[in-house]
Structures are given as structure tokens and as C-alpha cells.
C-alpha positions as CSV (number, residue, x, y, z in Angstrom):
1,X,-38.6,-75.1,-5.4
2,X,-38.0,-72.7,-8.3
3,X,-41.4,-70.9,-7.6
4,X,-40.5,-70.5,-3.9
5,X,-37.1,-69.0,-4.8
6,X,-38.7,-66.6,-7.3
7,X,-41.3,-65.5,-4.7
8,X,-38.6,-64.8,-2.1
9,X,-36.6,-62.8,-4.6
10,X,-39.6,-60.8,-5.7
11,X,-40.5,-60.1,-2.0
12,X,-36.9,-59.0,-1.3
13,X,-37.0,-56.5,-4.3
14,X,-40.3,-55.0,-3.0
15,X,-38.7,-54.4,0.4
16,X,-35.7,-52.5,-1.0
17,X,-36.2,-48.8,-0.7
18,X,-36.1,-47.0,-4.0
19,X,-34.3,-43.6,-4.0
20,X,-35.5,-41.2,-6.7
21,X,-33.7,-37.9,-7.2
22,X,-35.0,-35.1,-9.3
23,X,-32.8,-32.5,-10.8
24,X,-33.5,-28.8,-10.3
25,X,-32.2,-25.7,-12.0
26,X,-33.2,-22.5,-13.7
27,X,-34.8,-21.7,-17.0
28,X,-36.2,-18.7,-18.8
29,X,-36.5,-16.3,-21.7
30,X,-33.5,-14.4,-23.0
31,X,-34.3,-11.3,-25.1
32,X,-32.7,-8.0,-26.1
33,X,-34.0,-4.5,-25.4
34,X,-35.2,-4.3,-29.1
35,X,-37.3,-7.4,-28.5
36,X,-35.2,-9.8,-30.5
37,X,-34.4,-13.3,-29.0
38,X,-30.9,-14.1,-27.8
39,X,-29.6,-17.0,-29.8
40,X,-26.3,-18.5,-28.7
41,X,-24.6,-15.2,-27.8
42,X,-25.0,-15.3,-24.0
43,X,-23.7,-17.6,-21.3
44,X,-25.9,-18.3,-18.2
45,X,-24.2,-19.7,-15.1
46,X,-24.6,-19.9,-11.4
47,X,-22.7,-19.9,-8.1
48,X,-23.8,-23.5,-7.6
49,X,-21.5,-25.4,-10.0
50,X,-19.7,-25.0,-13.3
51,X,-22.7,-25.9,-15.5
52,X,-23.6,-23.4,-18.2
53,X,-26.4,-22.8,-20.7
54,X,-26.4,-20.9,-23.9
55,X,-29.9,-19.6,-24.9
56,X,-31.2,-20.7,-28.3
57,X,-34.2,-19.1,-29.9
58,X,-34.6,-16.9,-26.8
59,X,-34.9,-19.8,-24.3
60,X,-32.5,-21.6,-22.0
61,X,-32.6,-24.4,-19.4
62,X,-29.8,-24.9,-16.9
63,X,-29.8,-28.2,-15.0
64,X,-28.0,-27.8,-11.6
65,X,-28.6,-31.3,-10.3
66,X,-30.6,-32.6,-7.4
67,X,-28.3,-31.1,-4.8
68,X,-29.5,-27.6,-5.8
69,X,-33.1,-28.3,-5.0
70,X,-34.3,-25.8,-2.3
71,X,-31.1,-23.8,-2.4
72,X,-30.4,-20.1,-3.2
73,X,-28.0,-19.5,-6.1
74,X,-26.4,-16.4,-7.6
75,X,-27.2,-16.2,-11.3
76,X,-24.8,-14.8,-13.9
77,X,-25.3,-13.7,-17.5
78,X,-22.0,-13.3,-19.4
79,X,-20.2,-13.0,-16.0
80,X,-22.5,-10.2,-14.7
81,X,-24.6,-11.0,-11.7
82,X,-28.3,-10.6,-12.1
83,X,-29.1,-11.5,-8.5
84,X,-29.8,-14.4,-6.2
85,X,-32.7,-16.8,-6.9
86,X,-34.3,-19.5,-4.9
87,X,-34.4,-22.9,-6.7
88,X,-37.6,-24.8,-5.9
89,X,-37.5,-28.2,-4.1
90,X,-38.4,-29.8,-7.4
91,X,-38.2,-28.4,-10.9
92,X,-36.8,-25.2,-12.2
93,X,-36.9,-21.5,-11.1
94,X,-37.9,-19.1,-13.9
95,X,-35.2,-16.5,-14.5
96,X,-35.8,-14.3,-17.5
97,X,-33.3,-11.7,-18.6
98,X,-32.8,-8.9,-21.1
99,X,-29.5,-7.8,-22.7
100,X,-29.0,-4.2,-23.5
101,X,-29.0,-3.6,-27.3
102,X,-26.3,-5.7,-29.1
103,X,-24.1,-5.7,-26.0
104,X,-23.5,-8.6,-23.6
105,X,-24.6,-6.6,-20.6
106,X,-27.8,-7.5,-18.8
107,X,-30.3,-4.7,-18.1
108,X,-30.9,-4.2,-14.4
């Protein structure tokens, strides 16, 4: 009887659909016009949600969640818009940016 119950339980588990969701977002390099890497002095955000990233060693990764997959988002660096970007249906969009000199303003 125990084997029959375990077989039925295993069969039921195999019939349950599994939902896998992948997160999407943006990532990229952050440099200054003199070529130095931005390290903790810039804030990257989007119009999608309140998530933020702070580049370290010239690189950042901003997870926007699975709902952002396939959407278009406005990207901001230190509150300045650097344009709209398409987030892929899985993974991250590459969005590099350059800050002017020692200021917090992105170069257009």
C-alpha cells in the first residue's frame, strides 16, 4: 500500500505545472570623460520601479524583476534621463554611460 501511495504522489507532482520566472534588468559600464571608473558616486534608476544601483569599479547591475521583461523603461543617472531602453524578454539590457569630468552629469 505504501508503494502505491508514493507512486500516486510522485505522479501528481509530475502533473503540476512549474512556473519559472526570470528577472530582467539593465547593466553596464560607468566611466568618466577622463576614462576613470565610477565607483559608488552615481545612482542608476529607471521609470519601472524604485530599485537603484550604485556602480562599483565601473560596473553596475540593476535587477528590475520579471515584470520588466520585454518592456521599455526610461533610465536615469543621478536623476538625469539618459533615454529609453528596451529590456529583453530574458536577461539584461546593456546600458553604458559616461559622466562629465568630476560632475554627476551624464554626457549626452
